[in-house]
Structure formats: structure tokens, C-alpha cells
C-alpha positions as MATLAB code, in Angstrom:
seq = 'MARLARLAIDQQLHHLRHDAVDGRAIFGAPADRDDYRAALLEVSRQAEIAIHAYVLLPHGVRLLLTPRRGADLAPMMQRLGRRFVELHNRRHRTVGSPWAGRYKTGVLQKSPYLLAAMRHLELQPVWSGLATTPEAWQGSSFAHHAGSAFDPLVTDHPLFWELGNTPFERQLAYRRYCLTGSDNDEAGLRIDEATAKGWALGDADFIEQMSLQQARRLLPGQRGRPKLIRSL';
ca = [
      31.704  -22.954  -98.475;
      35.239  -21.264  -99.050;
      38.424  -23.750  -98.771;
      40.625  -23.510  -95.855;
      44.135  -22.239  -96.397;
      46.422  -25.135  -95.076;
      48.195  -24.736  -91.727;
      51.457  -23.572  -92.376;
      53.023  -21.866  -88.776;
      56.437  -20.669  -88.232;
      58.626  -23.186  -85.989;
      55.809  -25.747  -85.138;
      55.300  -28.989  -85.698;
      53.656  -30.426  -88.732;
      52.258  -33.687  -90.201;
      51.845  -33.466  -94.012;
      50.120  -36.088  -96.103;
      49.903  -36.575 -100.033;
      48.327  -39.086 -101.633;
      48.797  -40.467 -105.178;
      45.739  -40.889 -107.801;
      43.409  -43.612 -106.777;
      45.139  -46.762 -107.887;
      48.510  -45.247 -108.816;
      51.723  -46.818 -107.198;
      53.424  -43.469 -106.841;
      56.520  -45.114 -105.662;
      56.514  -48.695 -107.999;
      60.116  -48.684 -108.171;
      63.000  -48.248 -105.617;
      64.347  -45.526 -108.070;
      61.103  -43.480 -107.561;
      62.001  -43.288 -103.649;
      65.243  -42.517 -104.184;
      64.429  -39.453 -106.643;
      61.826  -38.092 -104.213;
      64.115  -38.366 -101.296;
      67.006  -36.373 -103.241;
      64.877  -33.879 -104.385;
      63.150  -33.630 -100.636;
      66.710  -33.138  -99.259;
      67.601  -30.282 -101.675;
      64.266  -28.564 -101.179;
      63.764  -28.681  -97.671;
      67.093  -27.481  -97.085;
      66.743  -24.305  -99.466;
      63.713  -23.422  -97.588;
      64.979  -24.521  -94.202;
      62.330  -26.800  -93.075;
      63.499  -29.615  -90.976;
      62.215  -33.467  -92.084;
      62.204  -35.177  -88.721;
      60.451  -38.409  -90.109;
      58.948  -39.538  -93.124;
      57.557  -42.615  -94.702;
      56.901  -43.314  -98.732;
      54.008  -45.804  -99.577;
      53.203  -47.036 -102.555;
      50.247  -44.338 -102.548;
      51.513  -41.781 -100.525;
      53.931  -39.763  -98.561;
      53.542  -38.699  -94.814;
      55.932  -36.149  -93.636;
      56.716  -34.917  -90.032;
      58.164  -31.524  -90.181;
      59.147  -28.288  -88.854;
      59.509  -25.169  -91.021;
      61.546  -22.036  -90.016;
      58.771  -19.874  -91.494;
      55.392  -21.735  -92.289;
      54.808  -19.434  -95.065;
      58.026  -21.382  -96.861;
      56.052  -24.579  -96.923;
      54.029  -24.119  -99.770;
      56.756  -23.053 -102.041;
      58.896  -25.862 -100.884;
      56.144  -28.520 -101.801;
      55.624  -26.615 -105.214;
      59.235  -27.052 -106.293;
      59.138  -30.820 -104.816;
      56.457  -31.601 -106.797;
      57.836  -29.910 -110.294;
      60.867  -31.919 -109.809;
      59.618  -34.947 -108.356;
      56.662  -35.478 -111.139;
      58.925  -34.321 -114.014;
      61.189  -37.528 -113.163;
      58.400  -39.841 -112.254;
      56.686  -39.303 -115.623;
      59.740  -39.959 -117.446;
      60.735  -43.179 -115.894;
      57.395  -44.476 -116.228;
      56.205  -42.888 -119.441;
      53.162  -41.151 -118.292;
      51.843  -37.886 -118.283;
      50.169  -35.345 -116.147;
      50.530  -35.302 -111.933;
      50.575  -38.602 -110.069;
      49.206  -36.948 -107.000;
      45.421  -36.979 -105.997;
      45.284  -33.478 -105.203;
      46.499  -30.915 -102.592;
      48.672  -31.929 -100.045;
      47.345  -31.907  -96.098;
      48.728  -30.646  -93.237;
      48.116  -30.598  -89.293;
      49.884  -28.808  -86.451;
      50.740  -30.860  -83.448;
      51.872  -29.732  -80.039;
      55.539  -31.217  -79.744;
      54.481  -32.902  -76.283;
      52.793  -35.169  -76.407;
      52.585  -35.690  -80.169;
      56.048  -36.012  -81.627;
      57.069  -39.356  -80.556;
      53.576  -40.775  -81.314;
      53.486  -39.649  -84.997;
      57.069  -40.741  -85.568;
      55.888  -44.277  -84.485;
      52.663  -43.627  -86.589;
      54.222  -42.844  -89.860;
      57.550  -45.262  -89.473;
      55.257  -48.329  -88.414;
      52.958  -47.482  -91.621;
      54.419  -50.302  -93.758;
      53.977  -53.161  -91.244;
      50.775  -52.379  -89.861;
      49.512  -51.986  -93.830;
      51.206  -55.519  -94.580;
      54.008  -54.331  -96.887;
      56.614  -55.453  -94.171;
      57.128  -57.997  -91.420;
      59.627  -55.020  -89.809;
      60.012  -51.660  -90.205;
      63.590  -52.141  -90.800;
      62.505  -54.022  -93.547;
      60.677  -51.199  -95.542;
      63.406  -49.083  -97.071;
      61.112  -46.131  -97.777;
      61.037  -44.484  -94.361;
      63.131  -42.828  -91.501;
      63.081  -45.940  -89.261;
      66.738  -47.210  -89.689;
      67.834  -43.825  -89.046;
      66.073  -43.566  -85.872;
      66.294  -47.025  -84.725;
      70.283  -46.900  -85.444;
      70.845  -49.105  -88.209;
      71.309  -46.659  -90.937;
      72.500  -42.745  -91.349;
      69.557  -40.912  -93.323;
      71.155  -37.231  -94.391;
      67.396  -36.656  -94.952;
      66.363  -36.609  -91.238;
      67.165  -33.808  -88.791;
      66.310  -35.074  -85.315;
      63.885  -33.258  -83.191;
      65.021  -32.081  -79.647;
      62.612  -33.892  -78.149;
      64.061  -37.299  -79.695;
      67.241  -36.458  -77.933;
      65.610  -36.446  -74.478;
      65.266  -39.873  -75.179;
      68.973  -40.854  -73.785;
      72.375  -39.159  -73.343;
      73.887  -41.231  -76.183;
      72.797  -42.200  -79.590;
      72.762  -45.732  -78.450;
      70.448  -45.034  -75.679;
      68.135  -42.850  -77.476;
      67.924  -45.684  -80.277;
      67.448  -48.612  -77.961;
      64.144  -46.193  -76.138;
      63.049  -45.452  -79.327;
      63.106  -49.201  -80.753;
      61.275  -50.147  -77.499;
      58.693  -47.496  -77.865;
      57.600  -48.700  -81.145;
      57.012  -52.012  -80.096;
      54.094  -51.142  -77.712;
      50.738  -50.127  -78.667;
      48.743  -51.239  -81.816;
      48.056  -50.100  -85.253;
      44.844  -48.390  -83.863;
      46.565  -46.420  -81.095;
      44.598  -43.540  -80.166;
      47.014  -40.886  -80.915;
      47.717  -41.769  -84.246;
      44.204  -41.545  -85.226;
      43.747  -38.174  -83.714;
      46.517  -37.012  -85.862;
      45.389  -38.634  -88.888;
      41.871  -36.917  -88.387;
      43.254  -33.495  -87.756;
      45.846  -33.573  -90.662;
      42.609  -34.778  -92.829;
      40.904  -31.923  -91.818;
      43.538  -29.153  -91.397;
      43.376  -28.686  -87.700;
      45.783  -27.789  -84.778;
      46.011  -30.507  -82.331;
      47.177  -30.135  -78.873;
      45.802  -28.718  -75.585;
      43.634  -25.485  -74.840;
      46.920  -23.540  -74.181;
      48.560  -24.588  -77.302;
      45.617  -24.039  -79.512;
      44.898  -20.811  -77.876;
      48.887  -19.724  -78.844;
      48.828  -21.196  -82.308;
      45.217  -18.901  -82.853;
      47.351  -15.839  -82.689;
      49.782  -16.864  -85.413;
      47.044  -18.026  -87.684;
      44.656  -16.083  -89.337;
      41.871  -19.093  -89.589;
      39.844  -21.170  -87.614;
      42.059  -23.850  -85.619;
      39.075  -26.449  -84.735;
      35.932  -27.339  -86.084;
      33.342  -24.526  -85.186;
      36.212  -21.891  -84.001;
      37.442  -19.075  -85.559;
      40.438  -16.973  -84.291;
      41.280  -16.762  -80.838;
      39.007  -19.078  -78.768;
      36.083  -17.190  -76.713;
      36.989  -16.365  -72.853;
      33.993  -18.048  -70.716;
      33.538  -15.260  -68.023;
      31.931  -16.316  -64.791;
      28.806  -14.286  -63.599;
];
């Protein structure tokens, strides 16, 4: 069976996941995280791809982003990979790519999944036992959204701004939102599944709209536009 092309749709919200080779800590040193963020900042700006949230875990990366042009996502990741791998291998005196394979993407309907995806990414260090609080993990965008630090890599999504009229109101509302739920939140599990399988996640109208922009199936067993059911 032919491998599905990765989803990459103009001006839509994407969840991207890229895992390291099993057993290899790709961010074994704070400098590795700094290198990745610096490279991502440069290539994302060149490609006009907005990074809304991210988390750098020892064994992989998760990004929440919106490309101006979907076709620019793959070239951006290629440039990022070349730049980061060179720095990583030089620092750790290793050879070859530390990545396990291709990155994976899923396209998410902005509402209701933007905030759920942000929370799902930024609380991963706590849920994984890597940190006691999300602020304690220096490899994510939580500090930016919670108001304790400014992160030039992050472009706030318009829906995030709807949390309040001032930065303080938005940051407080987001902190409160992140304190609710659990590490087994249903929305997060759906986001992970859609990303792992390369699907779009949203309601029927959203899937219908996305099917007009992507020449591949968006859900299991579906090709192109959903079939219309006509009454007899």
C-alpha cells in the first residue's frame, strides 16, 4: 500500500510530531534545545509558518503551527533537520540522523482543538514525570503563554487572544485552563491519534472543507470529498 502524503494545508492549524531514534536522547543537553529553537525560529520565519506552541522532550518534538502555504512545511522541516543534526552531531560526536523517521502531521479544526492541543503539548513534561510544574520545564512554550517569560519563537493564535482583553487576563485564563482535566484528556488522545495516522480532526463541515484542499483521504476509509447520502 502506498504511503499517504503528509497533510499540509494552507492557513490551517497543524499538530506535528517528530520522534528520536529509540533510546537516543535528542535533547540531552540544554544547548541542544537552544540550538533547535534558534534554528526553528529562523526557518519558520523564512517559510512564513507561525509556531503557536511547542514542547521539546528528551526523545522528540511536538509543534503546533499554521503555515501560510502548506507546501512550505516540508522544505522548512528539511532545512531545520539539516541545520540541527549538524550541530547535534558535532556537539555529541555522533553520526547519522537522531530522528527515527519522518515527522507526522495532523490538521486540527481551530475550535475546539487549539487550546486543547496547547495544553496537551505544554503539560507533557509534567505528565511524563520530567517536571513537577510546567514552568519548571525550560523546553516548552508554557512560560510564554502563562506570562512568566517572552518567547520570540511563539506567535499567539487569534483564538488565544480571545481568552481576555489584556495579556494578564489571557495568561491567567490559560493557567486556569491548564489546571483542569487530566493527562488522559479525551481531546489530547484524539489529537495524538489523528497525528499518528495523518488524519484531519474536526466536525463534518470542517472535513468537507479540508477535502477540497487536499488531494488525499482525510479519514480512515474516505477518499476525497465525503459521499452525499441522498434520501429516497
